[in-house]
N, C-alpha and C positions, 0 to 999 in steps of 0.2 A: 319148156314152156311154149306155147305156139297163139299164136295172135293170126291164125289166119282170117279167123272173122272178122279181125279190125285192120286187116290190110290196105283198105281203102280209105280208111283214116289216119292209116300212119302215111301211106303215099301225099297222101295230102299235107301232112305234117310236116315230110320232107322238102316238100316245095317251099309251105310257108316259111322254112328254118332262116331266123333272122342272127342267130347267134347269140341270142340273148340268154342260152340257155335256161330257157322259163319249161319248165317240167310240164305235165299232161296225166290225167290217171284217164286208163284204159283196161277191160277186161282179158285178162290171159286164161288159157287152159291149161291144166295139168295135164299130164300123160294120163293120169287114172280118168279124168274127162271133166274134173273138178271148177268150176269157175274161181278167178282171184283178183283181186283188185291190182294192178300193175302203175308206177309210175314212169313215164317216160320221157326224157330227156334229150332231147335231137339238135345235135351242132355242126354246122358244116365244118369239114377238116381246110384249113386254109394251105390247098396241095396245087398242085398247077393243073393236076386233073381235075376237071369239074364233078360234082354229082357225088363226092367221097362225103361222108358224113360219119359222127360219131353217136352214137344210140346206147344207153343207160337205161338198163329195163332194173328197176327196184321192186321188189315184193313190198306192198304194206298193207299186205294184212294184218299186221299187228298192229300198225296205225292206225287202219279205220274201225280196229274192234276198240281198241284208245277212245276213240272220238267219238266214237257210238254209245261207250260207258260214260264219256263226258258227258256227253247231249241231253243222256237218260240224267244225271246227275244234276245236271243246268236244267233237266224240264221238273223235275221231282222238287229242286231248290223255287223254283218260278211258284210251283203248286203252294210249297211250304209259305212262303210268303204271301201269295193269295190268301190264304189262308189263317195266316198270322194278321194281314190285312182286314179280314172279315171277320175275325175273331174281336178286333181291335174296335171295328165299327158297330158291333155289335154290343159291344162293353158299354161305347161311348152312348149308342141310343138309350142302354139300360140305363146309364147313368142320368141322361137328361130326364128320364120314366120317371127314376127315383127322386131327382131334386123336382122335377113338376108336380108330383104327387105331394112331396113332403111341404113344397112351399104352400101348394093347393090345401092341405090339410090346414098348415099351422096358419093361415086366413082363414079358414075358416074355425079354427078354435080362436081364434084371436077376436074374432067379430063376436062369435058368441061368448068369451068371456068379457072382453068390454061390454056388453049389451047389460050384462047381468050383473057386472060392477058399476056401472053408470051408473044406472037408476036408482040404488041406495045411495048412491055417492051424491047424484044431484040431488036427494032428498036431505039428505045430512048439510051439504052446502049450501043450499037455499034456506033452510032454517037456522043457520048460524047467527045469521041476520038478523032475527028476531031474540034468539036465546043472548047475542049480545047486547042489546035494547034494553030487555028482561032483568039481566042478570044487572046491568047501571041501574034499572030503576028500581030495581029491591034495594042495591047497595045505598042508594039515594035514602031510600025509605027508613033504611035501618039506619043510617047515619041521624035521617030527620027524627027518629025517636030516641037516642041517644042523646039529642042535646035538647030535646024538651023533658026526656025524664032523668032530671037530676037528680034526682034520689031512686033508682029503679027496686022493684023488690026485689025478696031476698029468694023467689023463684029466677025472676029473670037472670040475675046474677051468677045462681048456680049451672042454669043453661047456658050463659056466656061464656062460663069458664067450661062447664064441660068440652062443649064443641070447637073451644079456644076462636072467637070469635073475632078477632085481630087478624089474626093469621089466615081463617076461612076468606075475611074480606082482602086479606093482601094477593092468598095465591087462586082462588079464583078466577079473576082476570087472565092469569097466565096459564091456566086451566084449558079456558076458550079458546086463546090464543093458538095455545101448542093442539087443538082440537081443529082449528081453521088450519094449522100447519099439516096437517095429516091428512082432511080432507084433499088439499091440492097436492099434497106427495104422490096422492093415489089418481087423483087427477092426471098427474104431469106421467106416470107409470105407464096409465091407460093409454096418453097420448101417443107416448113412446112407442106400447107395442102397436098400436094401429101405423106410425110411421114405421115400424120398421117393417112390418107386413106386408103394407100394400105395394103392390106393384102393377099396380091400374092395368091387369089385361098384358097384351102385348105390345102396348104403346110406347116411345121411348118419350121424357120427359126433361126438362131444365128443371134439375133440383141444386137445391146447397149441398152438398157434400157433410160439410161440416154439421148438417142438421140430423145428419142420417146417422155420422160419429157420436154425435150426444144422446141418439137414443139408443142407440147401442150401449153404448155407457151405461148409460141411465139403468140399462135392462141388465145389464152384468154389476150392477153397484153392491148389490146382496154377495158375488164372488169376490168385489175389491176391497169389500170394508174388513175391521181388523176381526182378527178371528184368534180363538180361545189362546192359540200356539203361534200365533203368525200374527206382524204386525198388519197395517194396511198395505194395501199394494199404490203406489202415488201413480197419479198420474198427471204425467207432463202435456201440455199441450202448445205447440208451437205452428198454430194454422196463420196461413200467408191470405193474401187478398186473392180469394177464388171468384170467377164469374161463377153464374149456376153452369152446372154442368148436365149436356144429356145422356139420359143414363136409362137404365131399366133400375129406379129406385131400391125396390125390394131385391134384386139382384145382387147390388152393389151390399144392402145393408147386410144381405148373407156372406158376404167376402169381409165386412169387418167382421161380422159375429164368430168366422171362423178363425180369423188371425187373432183376434182378442183374446178369446177363449184359450187357442194356444197358447199363448203369450203367457196367461195368467197358470194353465198346466205344467208351463216350463218352472216357472216361476217358482209354484208350490211344490215342485220334486225340487230345485233348488233349495228353497228353504228349510225341508225337512232331513236332507245332506247335510247343511251348512251347519242348521239347529243342533244336529246329534256331534259335528268336530267342533261346533265354538264348547258344549257340553264335557264334551272330553280333553280339549285343549286349553278352556280357559278361554280361547278367542273370541272376538265382537262377531255374531253373527249380519250378514251383509242385509239392507233396505233393498226389498224388490221394486223394482221400479219398471213404467211401460211410459214411453214417449210416442207423440202422437205429433206426427210432421204434416202439413203440405205446401206445395209452391205452386205459381204458374212459370211453366215451362215453354219459352219462345214462344207466348201468347196463347198457344192452341192447345197446349196438353198440359194437364194437370199431373202432379207426383204427390203420392201418400205414402209416407213410411210409418210402419209400425213396428219399434223395438224395444226391445226388453233385455234383462240383466239374467236372465235363466240361464238354465243347463244348458243352451246350446243342443244344435243337431248334429249328430255324424256322420259322416260322409256317406256310410253305406246306409243309411236312413236318406240322406237326401239324393241317391242315386234312385232311390223308389218311392219319395214323395207323392208323385202324380201317380202312382198304381192305383186304380178303383180298388177299394175294400182293404187296403194295405195302413195297415195301424200299430202302432206302439203301444197302444194304451190299453189296459186291462179289461177282459169281457166285459162288456156292459158299459164301457166307457168312451167309446168308441168305433162309429163304423167306417172309418178310413174312406171316406167320400168327402170327407171337408175340405182337402186341399186341389182333388181333381177339381172340383164344383168349381171351386176360386177359381182354378186354372180355365174352364171352358166358358166361363161369365164375363174376367177379365179380358183373355185373350180371343175367341170366340165371338163373345157376343159383344164388346166391346172394341172391339180391336187393338189392344192395348199390349202390354206385356209386365209380364209378376217374374219380379228377379230376387234372391235367397242369399245374404250373407250372414254366415253362421262361424262361431267359432265355441268347439265344444267347450263348456266349463265357462263362456264369456258371456254369451248371449246370442241372441239372433235376430234380423233385422230383414223387414220384407219389404219392396217397393214395388206400388202398381203406380202406371202410367197409362192414363186413359186419353184418348185424344176430347177436347172441351163440346163438340159437335159430331155428332154421327150422322149427320143428313147426308155427306159425302165422305164415307167409311173408305178408309184404307183396304188393299186387301189382305186378307185374314192373313196370318203365316201358316205358311206349309212346312214348318219345322214339325218336326216329331215332338209330342207331350216334350220328352226329354231335354231336348235342345232348345225348346222355347222356355220353360224355367229354367233360366242361369241361375248357377249357383254355386257360391262360392266360397272357399276357407280364408279368412283372414289371417295374420300372420303377425 
């Protein structure tokens, strides 16, 4: 090798050599004329004669090539991470658009349905007062006739027997009362639909979370009640003394709906399996239950627990629970957006946390925690979705 072109630099290195053996990189020239990288280590010799040095030259071509390969790999890895981040941001944007469109469509649908239902219900409900009065007047008149006509005609006796007048007079007030109860039930359902879908634009509001939970449970009552081959799903409410919480009401109701619907699905799946096992082994089937509990923590945060004793969530499913469009449900029964949307609403929109504790075969518990007030929000978590949704398996 020849270092002729680097002689001035080499001489400077010799003058500055301090003995620490620090290497320098220079370019060497092969006899063939090609250039290659050289690592030069210069150190003075401890001899009586000054100006003596040990010079070690090392061909570092292979190392440089390896470094270039490593740099290229790191650059590709960086680009891959950037692409993954871009893809995740696009997925999040898509998720937000889907959620916004879904809530907008739901709001429009509910507004239309509520309007169409309210008109006839108000007509029925308003006229029930008159019906009750008229029925009572007619019954009083019949009683009066019976008292005044000590010996009714044969025609009257025959008609009374045909219509079973005594039973009719006893049952008619009950029918009117049940009609009033039905009208009140329809009014309650319409109000629950309005409360569920109402999200007041983009504004935060202080609301009663218990009212949101009750509205959601009212909407789901049809799925909770007893069915042909399944007992009623018991819902135990353990409500704490909560203040009104600042939140986006419609979005929080969406979270309640997602978690409660998942709980019902898990209970029905376990019931089908347990029912088959009970029929085969002669055992007793389990009783499906959901527990909804709320507590105030440290005066400035609220916790909501939604638990079930259903099939539980396997570990491989928990790891992908927040992936958009991931679902274990049959086609047509799930979009795979429920948990991803719930995460965004709780963690990103309300600066809270969403935790899951589940044991396969035993059940699942979701814990939501959000601040009472959003006016001075904490910084949103910077963790990834997989890290932010803490999942545990109880032993």
